[in-house]
Phi, psi and omega in degrees: 000334186302314179297329178293316184294323177301320180293318180298317182295321180296315182290331185302325183299335184289327189240347188301315186299311183295314184293319178298317180299320179293313180301314175303317185296334180264003180070030181255154179295134182296335180291350174298342175307326181288352168300322179291330176301315178284326180294312190223002187063030183056035176260109187289348178246018178299142177226129177270167177297334180276354180099006178286145184220154171094183179306321190251008173051054178283133160286152185306314183296320177292322178299312182295320179303331183256024168086012177272139176279125180224103179212193185282355179254316191224133174231100185284358170300332186270356176276109186305314184286316181294321180288332176294318180298315180297317183293323178298315178300316185290316179297320177299319177295322179293323176294320179297325181287319188256336178075013181213136179288328176298311178296321180294321180290320179298319181291326177298327180274314191265335191099148185297321187291326179296316182290321175301314184297314180300320178298318183289321181294315187270350180061038184218148173250018182255118182307317186293328171293323180295330180293342181274353177262177186264001187285306180288140179289161177300326180301316180288319178299327177274344186294315180293312176301327177297322179291319175298319178294317175302321180292315177302313185286316182300329176295319185220066184303324184293326181302328184253019173084014175266128189245004181299139174274139181279141176297157175289153182301143175291130180227145182197170170230159182240152175214145180289132177238140180304160177295150172060037176257128182286143180299330182295325178287320178300317179299318178295326182280335183252344185080005176274132182295151179300318181300322178294316180297318177296322177295323179287334184233052185297345180289344183274114186289321194252021181055034177209158172290149186282160175289163175109011181125177183291156185234137176277103184266147182268138180231153169302147181310129174086009186240345185294331184295334182296322180292320179296317181296318179307316180293319179296330181277006171089010177298130182286133174260112181273119177285147176290113182278333178275141178282084194303324183261009186294124184273145163262177182237132177246131177263121187293137177255160179305141177071003175287149175237167178303316184295315183292325177291320175301316181295318181300325179264006181070025179258159168284151175303316184298325182288323180293316179296318182294315183297334183247009181048052180244158171264162185299323186277003187299127175277129182270145177253137175304137181091350179290145180255128179242145173279136180237127179296136181294146180300142182263000000 
């Protein structure tokens, strides 16, 4: 585990300043940052087997409930700052509901109803008492202590023998880019590598800005003006004319699996799961309708 924790500590530097700023703005303890260490290891594009995504491992319904856009063009669970704002709001609501950070963190992992049920069955509002009962899963019982351990180590990593240097904070500037512009064209006009644009804008599924109006795209500091200047100089912006994410519909037949359907349409399994907000282990029912990305 030590090499894994070293990587987590290294990545934490990229997001710590932003996360702590968001938490302060919401009046929340800055140490809640270490919840993200246990959730994702500070990996903004982490995806769980259940389909949770991002630094804070939101499932799609909860993400939408807290104002994140999740559709076939944009998944803001993968946007570090926007997902952090949503996570702060969610954690604040959980604390207001339970009055205890231990219970709030347990509910973040297990869901509010599971924790409420454990409290009702065991007649206690103490998290540590609830861990002695059968209602909470072992994952949840271990989750809160794991965050506590991450907090202790994360505050003083050198004291506990961790020597990883933290990455520098993520910095960027934003500029409006027209709808349906491919990131490859933005890269060509600005001299910013496509990989850098993709790293800064991981929420964009199709490597292009979504339809429906201008989109605030993230650029490395000092480079967004190049895009503005290219447009002022008359460089043509070619819009993506094909509806890249336009879905077709497949009706599930008996004995079909997610993998066989993805193969039939030339899609990756990950793309099929993402398009339908499904987890890999999901059992399909005959007659169920799945969205299928149109061939490119």
